[in-house]
N, C-alpha and C positions, 0 to 999 in steps of 0.2 A: 276518892278524892279527899284530900285533907282540908283542914280549915283554911289554910293559906291559898290552896288551889281554888276553893270556893270563892274566897274574896277576890282572887284574880279574875275569875269568871264573871263575878258581879261587876267588877271594874270595867271589863271589856263590854259587858251588856249595857251598862250605864252610858259609857262613851258612845257606843253604837247608836243607842236611842237618841241621845242628845245631839249627835251629829246630824240626825235627820232634820233638826230645826234649821240647819244651814243648807243641807244638800237637797231637801225637798223643794223649797222655793227656787233654788238655783237651777235644779234640773227642770222644773216646770218652766221657768223663764227661757231656758235654752231650747226646750222642746217646742215651745210656742213660737219663739223668735227664729230659730234655726232648726226646724224639724229634720230636714234632710241631713244636716251635719250630725245631728244626734243619732240618726239611724246608721250613718256610716261609723260613728263612734261605737255603737253597739256591735257592729260587725267586727271592728278592729279589736275590741276588748276581748272577744271570745277567743282570739288567737293567743292571748296572754295566759300565763299561769293563773290558776284560780285565785291565789292570794294577791295577785297584782291587778285583778280586774276591777273596773269601775271605781278607781281611786278619786276621780274628779266629779262623780255624779252617783246617784242611786242606781242600782241595777234595775233594768226595765220591769220585771215582775213586781219587785218591791215598790217601785215608783207607782205602778198601777194600784197596788193594794193600799198604800198609804193615801193616795188621792181619794179612793173610795171611802176610806175611813174618815178622812177630813170632810168629805161631802156628807157622810152620814151624821157626823157630829153637828154640822151646820143644819141639817134637816131636823134633828132632835131639838136644837136650840130655837129654831124658828117656828116649826109646826108640830113638834112632838113625834112620837113613835109612828112608824109606818103602819098603815092599816093592815098590812100582811101579818103583823105580829098578833093581831086580834082575830084574824080570819082563820077558819078551819075548813074552808072550801078548797077542793082540789089539792094540789101539791103544797099549798100554803100551810096545810096541816103539819108538814114536816119542819116548818120554820117557826120556832117557838121563842127565839131570843135574837139579840143583835148579832151574835156571832154567826148564826145560821143565815141571817139575812145578808150579812156581808159576804159570806161564802157564796151565796146564790148570785149576788150581784157581780162578784169577781168572776164567777164562771160565765155569766152572760156577757159581760163586757170583754172577756178574753176571747170570745168567739170572733170578734172583729179582727184582732191581730192574727188569730189562727187562720181564718179563711183568706185574709190578704196574703199571708205567707204561703198558703197552699196555692193560691192563684198565681203568685210569682213563680213558684217552682214549676207549675204546669205551663206557664207561658214560656219558660226556658227549656221545656221538655226534659226536666230533671225529675228523677223519682222522688216521691214523698216518703221519706224515712225519718226515723227519730233523729238521725244525724243531720240530714239535709234541712230539716224543718226548724231546728233550733235557732240558727243564725237569723233567718228572716223573721221568725216569730219574735225574738228579742228586739230586733230593730223596729218591728211594727208596734211593740208595746209603747215605745217612746212617742209614736204618732197617735196611737189610740187613747192614751191616757188623758191628754187635754180634752179630747172629744168626750170621753167618759165623765170627766169632772164637770165639763160644761153642761152635758146632758143631765147629770145628776142634780146640779144646781137649778137647772131649768125645771126639772120635775118638782123640786121643792117650791119654787115660785108658783107653779101651777096649783099647788095645794093651798096657797094662801088666799084668803077671802078678800083680795084687793084686785080690782079689775086691771089696774095699771100694771101691777106685778105679774098677773097672769098673762097679760099681753107680752110683757118683757120675757116671761118664761117661754112662750111660743117662739118669739123672735130669737131668743138665745139658742133654743133647740135647733131651729133652722140654720142659724149661723154655724153651729157646731157641725152639722152635716156638711154644709158647703165647705167649711175649712178642712174637714177631714178628707173629703173626696178630692179637694184641690191638692192637698199634700200627697195623697196617694197617686193621683195622676202624675204629679211632678216626679214622684219616686219611680213609678213604672217607666216614665219617659227618660229620665236622666240616668238612673242606675241601671236599668235594663235596656236602654237605648231603643225604646219603642216610639212609634209615631204618636202624635197627640191623640188621634182618634182611637188607636188601639189601647193606649195607656188609659184614656178616659173610660173606655169600654170595660177594661179589666177592673178599674177602681170601682165603677158603678155596679158591675156585676157582683163583685165580692161584697160590696156594702149591702146590696139588696139581699144576697144570700144570708149574710150574717144578721141583718135586721129582721128577716123573716123567721130565722131560728129564735131570736130573742123575743119576737112578737108572739110566737107560738108558746114559748116558755112562759112569757108573761101572762098569756091567757090561762094557762093551766094553774098559775099561781093565784089568779084573781078569784 
């Protein structure tokens, strides 16, 4: 790559990063206000050519990653580094810097859209393959990201030595669960044409499965 090619690459990178300042809050607003519409948007975009996808919003995995980065920056600003960075007990010994911590959190929060996507495929009696899983997983990232951001901020509030903020953290965490399960129930009901009872059952089951995996992972990191 010549010098001019390098400059062009830097131009593209700078534009992409700066565009996140516009599209991250826009995508978050749309995901919170119209989660089902954003999930349908994710489905539709995967049918376009790669260069034409997600022109009006961040791609779902990038949206999740950036949200966790922002939550991490907020955590550092308010309460300092995570105790996991200083711990050498269990699997936390493998987490030695912020990049490792973000990767671990990304993996854990990705379990929620992954298991919701698997539950959706099984409810439709469709095989779980790399091809069939991609579309529901991408859609689920738009629903899971506000919950992940909400839960991360709640975790930061719980670390603060102010009772009122800790209570707010607990309340925020509970609200994030209720919101997420409500969105998933509506998704199963409207998109997959299930009864309310079956849709709620699928949403709750997938949430409990994902939360159990995250809880076990969190225990090994503690």
